[in-house]
C-alpha positions as CSV (number, residue, x, y, z in Angstrom):
1,X,20.7,56.8,-3.6
2,X,18.2,54.0,-3.1
3,X,14.6,54.4,-4.2
4,X,13.4,54.2,-0.6
5,X,15.6,57.1,0.5
6,X,14.6,59.3,-2.4
7,X,10.9,58.6,-1.7
8,X,11.4,59.5,2.0
9,X,13.2,62.7,1.0
10,X,10.3,63.6,-1.4
11,X,7.9,63.1,1.4
12,X,10.0,65.1,3.8
13,X,10.4,67.9,1.1
14,X,6.5,68.0,0.6
15,X,5.9,68.4,4.3
16,X,8.5,71.2,4.4
17,X,6.9,73.0,1.5
18,X,3.4,72.7,3.0
19,X,4.7,74.2,6.3
20,X,6.2,77.0,4.3
21,X,2.9,77.8,2.5
22,X,1.1,77.6,5.8
23,X,3.4,80.1,7.4
24,X,3.3,82.3,4.3
25,X,-0.5,82.4,4.5
26,X,-0.4,84.1,7.9
27,X,-0.6,87.8,8.3
28,X,2.9,89.6,8.1
29,X,2.8,90.5,11.7
30,X,2.5,86.8,12.8
31,X,5.2,85.4,10.5
32,X,8.3,84.2,12.3
33,X,11.1,85.3,10.1
34,X,13.8,82.9,11.4
35,X,11.3,79.9,11.0
36,X,10.5,81.0,7.5
37,X,14.1,81.4,6.5
38,X,15.0,78.0,8.0
39,X,12.1,76.3,6.2
40,X,12.9,77.9,2.9
41,X,16.6,76.9,3.1
42,X,15.6,73.3,4.0
43,X,13.0,73.2,1.2
44,X,15.4,74.5,-1.3
45,X,18.1,72.2,-0.3
46,X,15.8,69.1,-0.3
47,X,14.5,70.1,-3.8
48,X,18.1,70.4,-5.0
49,X,19.0,67.0,-3.8
50,X,15.9,65.4,-5.3
51,X,16.5,67.1,-8.7
52,X,20.1,66.1,-8.6
53,X,19.2,62.5,-7.7
54,X,16.6,62.2,-10.4
55,X,18.9,63.7,-13.1
56,X,21.7,61.2,-12.2
57,X,19.2,58.4,-12.6
58,X,18.4,59.4,-16.3
59,X,20.5,57.5,-18.9
60,X,21.3,59.5,-21.9
61,X,22.1,57.5,-25.1
62,X,25.7,58.0,-26.3
63,X,26.2,58.6,-30.0
């Protein structure tokens, strides 16, 4: 994955997690559960993809 695509994914992930935190700060009566579940799934998936991409870019020395 190119650096530009990874950067855009990081920005998107940050926006998703900021939206999750804003939704979680609401009183429990006002929280829309399906919105929260969708955002949590999208945020978790984007974080997994970012982590996987960054781990692939590491080069481990071979013995």
